Each structure stands twice: as C-alpha cells, then as structure tokens.
C-alpha positions as CSV (number, residue, x, y, z in Angstrom):
1,M,105.2,90.9,89.5
2,K,102.5,90.1,92.1
3,P,104.3,89.9,95.4
4,A,104.1,86.5,97.1
5,K,105.7,87.8,100.3
6,R,105.5,91.3,101.7
7,R,108.7,90.8,103.6
8,A,110.6,90.9,100.3
9,G,110.1,94.6,100.3
10,F,111.8,95.1,103.7
11,A,115.5,95.6,104.2
12,N,117.3,93.9,107.1
13,L,114.4,92.8,109.2
14,P,115.5,92.6,112.9
15,Q,115.0,89.8,115.3
16,P,112.1,90.4,117.8
17,R,113.0,92.7,120.6
18,T,113.6,90.9,123.9
19,S,115.0,93.7,126.1
20,P,112.7,95.3,128.6
21,F,111.9,99.0,128.1
22,G,114.4,101.3,129.5
23,R,117.4,99.2,128.5
24,P,119.4,99.8,125.3
25,F,118.2,98.2,122.1
26,G,121.2,97.4,119.8
27,N,123.4,99.7,121.9
28,Q,121.0,102.6,121.4
29,W,118.6,104.1,123.9
30,L,115.0,104.7,123.0
31,T,114.4,108.4,123.4
32,L,110.9,108.8,124.9
33,T,108.7,111.8,124.4
34,A,105.7,112.6,126.5
35,A,104.9,116.1,125.4
36,L,101.1,116.4,125.4
37,S,101.2,119.6,123.4
38,L,103.0,117.9,120.6
39,A,100.9,114.8,120.8
40,L,97.3,115.6,120.4
41,G,95.4,116.5,117.3
42,A,96.2,116.6,113.7
43,T,99.2,118.6,112.3
44,Q,99.6,120.3,109.0
45,A,101.2,118.0,106.4
46,I,104.9,119.0,106.0
47,G,105.9,116.8,103.1
48,A,104.9,113.5,101.6
49,N,103.5,110.4,103.4
50,V,106.2,107.7,103.2
51,L,104.0,104.8,104.3
52,Y,102.4,102.3,102.1
53,N,98.9,101.2,103.3
54,G,99.1,103.8,106.1
55,D,95.3,103.5,106.6
56,M,95.8,99.8,107.3
57,D,92.8,98.8,105.2
58,I,94.6,96.4,102.9
59,I,95.3,93.1,104.8
60,S,97.4,90.1,104.0
61,S,98.7,86.9,105.7
62,F,102.4,87.8,105.4
63,D,102.7,89.9,108.6
64,G,104.5,87.3,110.8
65,Q,101.3,86.4,112.8
66,N,98.7,83.6,112.7
67,N,95.9,85.9,111.6
68,P,96.0,88.5,108.8
69,G,97.5,91.9,109.5
70,P,98.0,95.1,107.5
71,D,99.7,94.5,104.1
72,G,103.2,96.0,103.8
73,W,103.6,96.0,107.6
74,Y,105.4,93.5,109.9
75,I,104.4,92.3,113.3
76,T,106.8,90.7,115.7
77,A,105.7,89.4,119.1
78,V,107.9,87.8,121.8
79,K,107.3,86.8,125.5
80,T,109.9,87.2,128.2
81,L,110.0,83.5,129.1
82,S,108.1,81.7,126.4
83,G,109.9,83.3,123.4
84,P,108.2,84.1,120.0
85,N,104.5,84.5,119.9
86,Y,102.3,84.4,116.8
87,D,99.1,85.9,118.2
88,G,100.2,89.2,119.4
89,A,98.1,91.4,117.1
90,D,96.0,91.3,114.0
91,S,93.7,93.3,111.7
92,E,90.0,93.8,112.7
93,T,87.2,95.8,111.2
94,W,85.8,97.0,114.6
95,C,89.0,99.1,115.3
96,N,88.9,101.1,112.1
97,V,88.6,104.9,112.2
98,Q,88.6,105.9,108.5
99,Q,86.9,104.4,105.5
100,T,83.8,102.4,106.1
101,G,84.6,98.7,106.0
102,G,88.3,99.3,106.7
103,Y,90.6,97.8,109.3
104,G,92.6,98.8,112.4
105,V,95.1,96.8,114.4
106,F,94.1,94.9,117.6
107,F,97.0,94.4,120.1
108,K,96.5,91.5,122.6
109,P,98.3,92.3,125.9
110,F,96.3,89.5,127.5
111,Q,98.8,87.1,125.8
112,G,101.3,88.1,128.5
113,S,101.0,87.0,132.1
114,T,102.2,87.5,135.7
115,N,101.1,84.1,137.0
116,G,102.7,83.0,140.3
117,G,105.1,85.9,140.2
118,L,106.6,84.6,136.9
119,N,106.5,87.6,134.6
120,D,106.0,86.3,131.1
121,Y,105.4,89.7,129.5
122,I,104.6,90.1,125.8
123,T,106.2,92.7,123.6
124,V,104.6,93.4,120.2
125,D,106.1,95.6,117.5
126,L,104.1,96.8,114.5
127,Y,106.3,98.6,112.0
128,Q,107.1,99.4,108.4
129,D,110.6,100.0,106.9
130,N,111.3,102.5,104.1
131,P,114.4,104.0,102.5
132,A,115.6,107.3,104.0
133,T,118.5,109.6,103.7
134,P,120.4,111.6,106.4
135,T,119.0,114.9,107.5
136,T,115.5,114.1,106.2
137,Q,113.0,115.1,108.9
138,F,110.1,112.8,109.9
139,T,106.9,113.2,111.9
140,L,104.6,110.2,112.7
141,S,100.9,110.5,113.4
142,G,98.3,107.8,114.0
143,Y,95.2,106.9,116.0
144,A,95.3,104.9,119.3
145,A,93.2,103.9,122.3
146,G,93.1,101.3,125.1
147,E,90.3,99.7,127.0
148,A,89.6,100.5,130.7
149,N,91.7,97.6,132.1
150,F,94.6,97.9,129.7
151,C,97.8,97.2,131.6
152,G,99.4,100.3,130.2
153,F,97.2,102.4,132.5
154,I,98.5,100.6,135.6
155,P,101.9,101.9,137.0
156,G,104.5,99.3,136.0
157,P,106.6,98.0,133.1
158,T,104.1,98.3,130.2
159,K,104.7,101.0,127.6
160,A,102.5,101.8,124.5
161,L,104.5,103.8,122.0
162,F,104.6,105.4,118.6
163,V,108.1,104.9,117.4
164,V,110.4,106.3,114.7
165,E,113.8,104.6,114.3
166,F,116.7,105.2,112.0
167,L,118.8,102.3,110.7
168,D,122.0,102.1,108.7
169,S,122.6,99.9,105.6
170,T,123.4,96.8,107.8
171,G,120.2,97.1,109.7
172,T,121.8,98.5,112.9
173,V,119.6,100.9,114.8
174,L,121.3,104.3,114.9
175,S,118.6,106.1,117.0
176,S,115.2,105.3,118.4
177,N,112.6,107.9,119.2
178,A,109.2,107.3,120.9
179,L,106.0,109.0,122.0
180,D,104.6,107.6,125.2
181,L,100.9,107.4,124.4
182,V,99.6,106.9,128.0
183,A,101.6,109.9,129.2
184,A,100.2,111.8,126.2
185,G,96.6,111.1,127.2
186,L,95.6,107.7,125.6
187,P,91.8,107.3,125.7
188,N,90.6,104.4,127.8
189,S,87.1,103.7,126.3
190,G,88.0,101.2,123.6
191,A,88.4,101.3,119.9
192,G,85.5,103.7,119.5
193,S,87.4,106.3,121.5
194,M,90.6,106.4,119.4
195,M,92.2,109.8,118.9
196,Q,95.1,111.0,116.9
197,F,98.6,111.5,118.3
198,T,101.6,113.1,116.6
199,T,105.2,112.8,117.5
200,P,107.7,115.6,117.4
201,Q,109.8,115.9,114.3
202,Y,112.9,113.6,114.2
203,T,115.9,114.1,111.9
204,A,117.7,111.2,110.3
205,P,121.3,111.0,111.5
206,A,124.4,110.4,109.4
207,N,124.6,107.0,107.7
208,T,120.8,106.6,107.8
209,A,119.6,104.2,105.1
210,T,116.2,103.2,106.5
211,V,113.4,104.8,108.6
212,R,111.2,102.4,110.6
213,A,107.9,103.7,112.0
214,G,105.0,102.1,113.8
215,A,103.6,101.2,117.3
216,F,105.3,99.2,120.0
217,L,103.6,97.5,122.9
218,I,106.3,96.7,125.4
219,D,106.1,94.3,128.5
220,A,102.3,93.8,128.5
221,Y,100.3,91.4,130.5
222,S,96.8,90.1,131.2
223,T,94.6,91.9,133.7
224,T,90.8,91.4,133.8
225,G,87.9,92.3,131.5
226,A,88.3,94.8,128.7
227,Q,92.1,95.3,128.4
228,S,93.1,95.6,124.7
229,F,95.1,98.2,122.8
230,F,94.2,99.5,119.3
231,V,95.9,101.6,116.6
232,D,95.0,102.8,113.0
233,A,95.6,105.3,110.2
234,F,99.3,106.1,110.3
235,D,100.9,108.9,108.4
236,L,104.7,109.3,108.3
237,E,105.4,112.8,106.9
238,A,108.9,113.4,105.4
239,T,110.6,116.7,104.7
240,A,113.5,116.0,102.4
241,P,116.8,118.0,102.6
242,A,117.3,121.0,100.3
243,G,118.1,120.1,96.8
244,S,116.1,116.8,96.9
245,P,113.7,116.1,94.0
246,V,110.4,118.0,94.1
247,I,107.4,116.0,92.7
248,T,105.1,118.2,90.6
249,N,102.9,115.6,89.0
250,Q,101.8,112.5,91.0
251,P,100.9,109.1,89.5
252,S,97.2,108.9,88.8
253,Q,94.5,106.3,88.8
254,T,94.6,104.3,85.6
255,T,91.9,102.0,84.3
256,V,92.5,99.9,81.1
257,S,91.0,97.0,79.3
258,P,92.6,93.5,79.9
259,G,95.5,92.9,77.6
260,T,96.1,96.5,76.7
261,V,98.9,99.0,77.7
262,A,98.9,100.9,81.0
263,T,101.2,103.7,82.0
264,L,101.9,105.5,85.2
265,S,104.1,108.6,85.3
266,V,105.7,111.0,87.8
267,G,106.8,114.6,87.1
268,V,109.8,116.2,88.8
269,S,110.7,119.9,88.7
270,N,114.4,119.3,89.0
271,P,115.0,116.1,87.0
272,S,118.8,116.4,86.5
273,G,120.6,113.6,88.2
274,V,117.4,112.0,89.4
275,N,117.0,108.2,89.9
276,Y,113.6,106.5,89.8
277,Q,112.5,103.2,91.4
278,W,108.9,102.1,90.9
279,Q,107.3,99.9,93.5
280,F,104.3,97.6,93.5
281,Y,102.9,97.1,97.0
282,N,106.1,98.4,98.6
283,T,108.2,95.9,96.6
284,N,110.7,97.2,93.9
285,I,109.7,96.5,90.3
286,V,112.2,95.2,87.8
287,N,111.8,95.3,84.0
288,V,110.4,92.2,82.3
289,P,110.9,92.1,78.5
290,G,107.6,92.3,76.7
291,H,105.7,93.1,79.8
292,I,107.2,95.8,82.1
293,S,109.5,98.7,81.1
294,G,110.5,101.9,82.7
295,A,111.0,100.5,86.3
296,N,113.8,103.0,86.7
297,Q,112.4,105.9,84.6
298,A,109.8,108.6,85.1
299,T,107.1,106.5,83.2
300,L,106.3,102.9,84.0
301,T,104.8,101.0,81.1
302,I,102.9,97.7,81.6
303,T,102.1,95.9,78.3
304,G,99.4,93.3,78.2
305,A,97.9,94.3,81.6
306,S,96.3,91.5,83.5
307,A,94.8,90.8,86.9
308,A,98.3,90.1,88.3
309,D,99.2,93.8,87.6
310,V,96.2,95.3,89.4
311,G,96.9,97.3,92.5
312,H,98.8,100.2,94.0
313,Y,102.0,101.7,92.6
314,R,104.4,104.4,93.7
315,V,107.9,105.6,92.9
316,L,110.9,106.6,95.0
317,V,112.6,109.6,93.4
318,S,116.1,110.4,94.6
319,N,119.3,112.3,93.9
320,N,122.5,113.1,95.7
321,S,120.7,115.4,98.1
322,G,117.8,113.1,99.2
323,S,114.8,111.1,98.3
324,V,111.0,111.4,98.2
325,Y,108.1,109.0,97.6
326,S,105.2,109.8,95.3
327,Q,101.6,109.3,96.2
328,D,100.1,105.9,95.2
329,G,98.8,105.5,91.7
330,T,96.4,102.6,91.1
331,L,95.8,100.3,88.2
332,A,92.4,98.6,87.6
333,L,90.9,96.7,84.7
334,V,87.5,97.1,83.2
335,G,86.1,95.5,80.1
336,F,84.8,97.8,77.3
337,S,81.2,96.7,77.3
338,F,77.9,97.5,75.5
339,D,76.1,95.2,78.0
340,P,74.7,96.5,81.3
341,V,77.1,94.2,83.3
342,I,80.5,95.7,84.1
343,A,83.4,93.7,85.4
344,V,85.8,95.6,87.6
345,T,89.2,93.9,88.4
346,G,91.1,95.5,91.3
347,K,92.5,95.1,94.8
348,L,90.1,93.7,97.4
349,G,89.1,96.4,99.7
350,D,89.6,99.2,97.2
351,S,86.6,101.3,96.2
352,Y,85.7,102.3,92.6
353,R,83.1,104.6,91.1
354,V,81.4,103.2,88.0
355,D,80.4,105.8,85.5
356,Y,78.6,105.6,82.2
357,S,78.1,107.7,79.1
358,T,76.0,107.5,76.0
359,A,78.7,108.8,73.8
360,L,81.5,106.7,72.3
361,D,84.0,109.6,72.9
362,P,82.5,111.1,76.0
363,T,83.1,114.5,77.5
364,T,80.6,114.0,80.3
365,W,80.3,110.9,82.6
366,I,77.4,110.1,84.8
367,T,77.9,108.2,88.1
368,L,76.1,104.8,88.2
369,T,77.3,103.5,91.6
370,T,80.3,103.2,93.9
371,V,81.4,99.7,94.9
372,K,84.0,98.3,97.4
373,L,85.6,95.2,96.0
374,T,84.9,92.1,97.9
375,T,85.9,89.8,95.0
376,S,87.8,90.4,91.8
377,P,86.5,90.7,89.2
378,Q,83.4,92.2,90.7
379,Y,80.3,92.6,88.5
380,V,78.2,95.7,88.5
381,I,74.7,95.5,86.9
382,D,73.3,98.6,85.3
383,T,69.6,97.9,86.1
384,G,68.6,101.3,84.6
385,S,69.8,100.3,81.1
386,A,66.9,98.5,79.6
387,G,66.6,96.9,76.1
388,Y,69.4,97.6,73.6
389,N,72.1,99.2,75.6
390,T,73.7,102.4,74.3
391,R,75.9,103.1,77.4
392,F,79.7,103.0,77.7
393,Y,81.3,102.4,81.1
394,R,84.5,103.2,83.1
395,A,85.7,102.5,86.6
396,V,87.4,105.3,88.6
397,Y,89.5,104.5,91.8
398,V,88.1,106.3,94.9
399,H,90.2,105.0,97.8
C-alpha cells in the first residue's frame, strides 16, 4: 500500500515539451492570459482543492529530477540542443511561503545557455495530473517570484507561466491555458518577495478525462548573478457540474494504536449512483483481504494498521454528472502509554499536537506540545510527569 513510485498515480504522462513557446503543443495552442486584475491576490474558494500536496511541503525522490521535489508532482526538463536535463528544479526550504520548515520549488534557468549564439534554452514543467470531467470549472492559484536578473524579465523568448491543461483519455492535450506571470507583475526580489497569483476560471471541454495544473518555465537561459525563479503553495479549485456529488462530511484525522483498526469516511448528500475511489498519496487504493476493505465505498477500513499505512488519504467521489475530491484525511499511530515517553508514527514533515489527560475515558485533553516529524516514530518526552505516571496520551494531526 505504501507507494514506491509517485508516477504510478499519474495517467498518461507526456514526453517533455520541446517546442518553443508560441508554437502549438500537440496541435493545441497555449492560450495565454496576462490580465493583472485577475492575477493578483487571493480569491474566494469556489469549490474543493483538487491538488494533493498543494503546499509542496512533502518531498520525495520520484519527481524525475536528480534532487528531491514535491511528492505527487512531476518535473520534466529539456534543453533545446542537449535534450533531457535532470537538474531543472527541486524542493528547497528557503523558498517556502507557508508552514514553518516547509518547502517551495526552485527553478534553475541558469541551466540554459546562449553561448556563442547557440541557444540551448531550458524548459522546465512542474505539474500534477488529476481526473476531471467535462464542464467542470477550474481556477489555479499559487505563489511565485523571480530574482533581479531572471531572464524572464528580459525581452525575449522566456516565459514563466501558471498553466491549466485538459487532456482526454489517451493523454492528448485538448486545450492549454496559461497566465503569464511576468506580464501579471511577477516580483523581482527573490524568494522572500513571492506573491499570490490566480488564473481566470477555465472550463473543461468535451472528452476531458484529466486536468493538469502547475508552473512552466519555457526557453530559459543563464544571465548573471541572482537569476532564479520560485513557486510554492498551489491551490486548484474545482466547481463541479450541477448534479455532481456534494460532500457534506470530510475524512478526518485518525490516530490509532499499532495493529488496531482504522477507518476513514466521507459523507455525501446525494449518494444515489455515487462511485468512490480512495487514494493514498494520490495513488488509487485496492482492497487487500484481511488488511484493506472499502476502497470503493464511503468508508475505508484498515485492519492491523502499521507504519506502512501512515499518511494522507482522500477519496474521489463521482456520478454521471461529475466528480469531486474530498479533503485529505490523515492516519497516524501512537502507542497507548502510561509512561512519559510517547511514540508518534506519521509522515515526515507533518505536524502533530500531543495531548494528555489524567482520565482513562477523558472528556478534556491538555496540550503537551506540538512536534514536526523529522523521524518516524518520533519520541516525545513528558518531562512534567514525574514519578508514577497517571497520564494518558494522544496525537492529533495539525498540518
């Protein structure tokens, strides 16, 4: 159940783009938006965030590059003359804009060149694919900035874009839509100056099976000095067609003892004709006799929960009208302990609040501390519990 490769959760991954911006990709033109009034500042949430790991704070080594990148996302990089490149972008803590200790994505335009008039530009695509249905409306927002000498600020071929694309069941791009970040006022003072941009709303055309969203750096090259490009904290809001399932109860944070049963549930106001597909880190779950049941039902049950089951879960709920994703629910393990040492097993980078109570069947919990997992299990010592311990503990997922 623990995914070995994040690519397994993606449908029909394309080959890296090699066409320069302004030419058709897969016989489709990239529709470019540079409407500043639509680009700046946060917008009101209009539906449910489709993206897994939108804040980019969970990282992995399965992103297509030499260095770790955001888990559940894919990075492709290609140079005009040299071909595929494996150092086009990676995750770094110093370009994070949300949770303390999180990550953002560092694009490396300096991997491209214009030496001797030979333009070996680099194009880097950062994206995530998710199922989608026709007539669903999508809006992408995220944070971005460049450094003072970023080539995108120099008139020429380079484009820095937020992109929403729609693909059919064969992986063919039906339509591409992009927000030109430089035209929309991209800050030029480095990662610390990142600001939020929001695209217009795009409607999935007929035959849409997949929505692809992310940031593309097209035809970039090395200049001098500080010249990088940064992004973080993406949110792809979806408004499903009329008649689509409406989620009324989201999966919640669940903490159980190792070896026991864990359940995650979703509630829908119009359950007739609804299909369910639970996912673990953006990868579809299948039933495993004696261990996992309900992979295609409203309630997912995990029997004999272990460290391999710890992490983030969500469910895709669909009917003949459309589909919607639930919010993430998390599963963590914590041992029932009378001792002042508490073991918390969870996903590295996640934060948990450790509470205690002096009652065996508590109605009130007292916060002991909040920890961000740097190892799993991570041990928390209750230094305030001296002598014979009469405290009981729990761990609650924070973010």
